[in-house]
C-alpha positions in Angstrom: 89.4 4.5 41.9 91.2 5.3 45.1 92.4 8.6 43.8 88.7 9.7 42.9 87.7 8.5 46.5 90.5 10.6 48.1 89.6 13.7 46.1 85.8 13.4 47.2 86.9 13.0 50.8 89.1 16.1 50.6 86.3 18.0 49.0 83.9 17.0 51.6 86.2 17.8 54.4 86.8 21.3 52.8 83.0 21.9 52.6 82.6 21.0 56.2 85.4 23.3 57.1 83.9 26.2 55.1 80.6 25.5 56.7 82.2 25.5 60.2 84.1 28.8 59.3 80.9 30.4 58.1 79.2 29.3 61.3 81.9 30.8 63.4 81.8 34.0 61.4 78.1 34.2 61.9 78.4 33.7 65.7 81.2 36.3 65.7 78.9 38.8 63.8 76.1 38.0 66.1 78.2 38.7 69.1 79.4 41.9 67.7 75.9 43.2 66.7 74.8 42.2 70.3 77.6 44.3 71.7 76.6 47.1 69.4 72.9 47.0 70.3 73.9 46.8 74.1 76.1 49.9 73.6 73.3 51.7 71.7 70.8 50.7 74.3 73.0 52.0 77.1 73.6 55.3 75.1 69.8 55.7 74.6 69.3 55.1 78.3 71.9 57.6 79.3 70.4 60.0 76.8 67.1 59.6 78.3 68.4 60.1 81.8 70.3 63.3 80.7 67.6 64.7 78.4 64.3 63.6 79.6 64.7 62.5 83.2 63.1 64.8 85.7 66.1 64.3 88.0 68.2 66.3 85.7 65.9 69.2 84.9 66.9 72.7 85.8 65.5 73.8 89.1 65.3 77.6 89.3 65.7 77.2 93.2 69.1 75.7 92.7 70.7 78.9 91.6 73.9 80.5 92.8 73.8 84.3 91.9 76.2 86.9 92.6 77.3 90.4 91.4 74.1 92.4 91.8 76.0 95.5 92.8 74.0 98.3 94.1 71.4 98.8 91.4 70.5 95.5 89.7 66.9 94.4 90.4 67.1 90.8 91.8 63.4 90.3 91.0 64.2 91.0 87.2 67.0 88.4 87.3 64.8 85.8 89.1 62.2 86.3 86.4 64.8 85.7 83.6 66.1 82.5 85.4 62.5 81.2 86.3 61.6 81.2 82.6 64.0 78.2 82.1 62.7 76.2 84.9 62.2 72.5 84.1 64.4 72.5 81.0 66.8 69.6 80.7 70.0 70.9 82.1 71.9 69.3 79.3 70.0 71.2 76.6 69.5 74.5 78.5 70.9 77.4 76.3 73.1 79.3 78.7 74.1 81.9 76.0 70.4 82.8 75.5 70.0 83.3 79.3 73.0 85.4 79.3 71.8 87.7 76.6 68.4 88.1 78.4 70.2 88.9 81.6 72.4 91.6 79.9 69.1 93.3 78.8 68.4 94.1 82.4 69.2 97.8 83.5 72.4 97.9 85.4 73.9 94.6 84.0 76.8 95.1 81.6 77.7 91.3 81.5 76.6 88.0 82.6 78.1 84.5 82.8 75.9 81.4 83.4 77.5 78.0 84.2 75.8 74.6 84.6 76.0 73.1 88.1 75.0 69.4 87.9 72.7 67.8 88.5 70.1 70.6 88.4 71.6 73.9 89.1 73.3 77.1 87.6 75.9 79.5 88.7 75.0 83.1 87.6 77.8 85.7 87.8 76.8 89.3 86.9 78.9 92.3 86.2 77.0 95.4 87.3 77.2 98.8 85.7 77.6 101.0 88.8 76.6 104.6 88.8 79.3 107.3 89.1 77.2 110.4 89.2 73.8 111.9 89.9 72.2 114.2 87.5 69.3 116.5 88.5 66.0 115.2 87.0 62.4 116.5 86.9 61.8 114.5 90.2 65.0 113.7 92.2 68.1 112.5 90.5 69.1 110.1 87.7 71.9 107.8 88.6 74.2 107.2 85.6 77.2 105.1 84.6 80.3 106.3 83.1 78.7 105.9 79.7 75.6 108.0 80.6 73.3 105.0 80.9 70.7 105.7 83.8 70.6 102.8 86.0 68.6 103.9 88.9 67.0 107.0 90.4 66.9 108.7 93.7 64.8 111.4 95.4 67.7 112.9 97.2 71.2 113.5 96.2 73.3 110.2 97.0 75.8 110.9 99.7 78.5 108.9 97.9 77.9 110.3 94.4 78.9 113.6 92.8 76.0 115.7 91.5 76.6 116.7 87.9 75.4 120.1 86.8 76.2 120.8 83.2 74.2 122.4 80.2 71.6 119.9 78.8 70.8 119.1 75.1 72.5 117.4 72.2 74.8 120.3 71.5 76.3 119.8 75.0 76.9 116.1 75.0 80.5 116.5 74.9 80.5 118.3 78.1 78.7 115.6 80.0 80.9 113.0 78.3 83.9 114.9 79.5 82.7 115.0 83.1 81.8 111.2 83.1 85.3 110.6 81.7 86.9 112.5 84.5 84.8 110.5 87.2 85.7 107.3 85.5 89.4 108.0 85.8 89.1 109.2 89.4 89.8 106.7 92.2 86.6 105.6 94.0 87.6 107.2 97.4 88.4 110.5 95.7 85.2 110.3 93.7 83.0 109.7 96.8 84.5 112.9 98.3 83.2 115.0 95.4 80.1 116.9 96.3 79.2 118.4 92.8 80.7 118.8 89.4 80.1 121.7 87.1 81.3 122.7 83.6 80.2 125.3 81.0 82.6 123.7 78.4 84.4 120.4 78.1 87.6 122.2 79.0 86.4 123.9 82.2 85.4 121.1 84.4 85.6 121.9 88.1 84.2 120.5 91.3 83.9 121.0 95.1 85.0 118.4 97.6 82.8 117.6 100.6 84.3 119.6 103.4 87.2 120.5 101.1 88.4 123.0 98.5 87.2 123.8 94.9 89.2 121.9 92.3 89.9 123.3 88.9 90.2 120.3 86.7 90.1 121.6 83.1 89.5 119.0 80.4 89.4 115.2 80.7 92.9 114.8 79.3 95.5 113.4 81.6 92.8 112.9 84.3 94.6 109.8 85.9 97.7 112.1 86.4 95.6 115.0 87.7 94.0 112.7 90.3 97.4 111.4 91.6 98.6 115.0 91.9 95.3 116.1 93.6 95.6 113.2 96.1 99.2 114.2 96.9 98.4 117.7 97.5 95.3 116.9 99.6 97.5 115.0 101.9 100.2 117.7 102.1 100.4 120.5 104.6 100.1 122.9 101.7 96.3 121.9 101.3 95.4 123.1 104.8 93.1 125.9 104.6 93.1 125.8 100.8 90.0 127.2 99.0 91.1 126.4 95.5 93.4 123.5 94.1 94.2 123.9 90.3 95.4 120.8 88.6 94.3 121.7 85.2 98.0 121.8 84.3 99.2 118.8 86.5 102.9 119.4 86.2 102.4 123.0 87.5 99.6 122.7 90.1 98.7 125.7 92.3 97.0 126.0 95.6 95.2 129.1 96.7 94.2 130.1 100.3 92.1 132.9 101.8 
């Protein structure tokens, strides 16, 4: 009898312990779920603040923009940026804005960075004109690739005027001239008054208040530019009417 009673007591105690353990486990699970819900709630709140709160919406007046150069239209840039006004900064598609900015004439590249809490930093890489080409009215200002980025009624004082045959069959001539100007240092380029060529191998130009320069083709233009700068700084160039650097290892200087 005592043995049976002892077994019953043991069994009862085990059941009580199991109940107690289950109760503890339920409390632990409840605490865990409470923490998870609290974290989820905090995350939802943070998401709301970041995505929906008007305090973190993009403000088009909070933009730092640079790199306009001499031809980029600021109004067109402002219009592109203003189209995103009020968009949550977290979801604002900077790549999309960059693509729209590069479609503006004179912009070769654009970088857009988010500046929290509501601003953007816009950095443009402009396509600067390297030459002026006579047009029906005034001059078309073109980049080294031949893209027109602006126009002018008068010949710009700091850009060479390019006079070459026009038409598709003469595109290589214009390409050669622009290639020469691309490889010419800015200071030297600004001193060129006009450039002429009948073929891609007969490029020549006249310097402002200086001699005529026979250049030849676009080949070795960087070397030719170095040689020309050395000659212009030498006593040999005083009174020169023609400097020929078409063969840069054997340049010649002619005087009256």
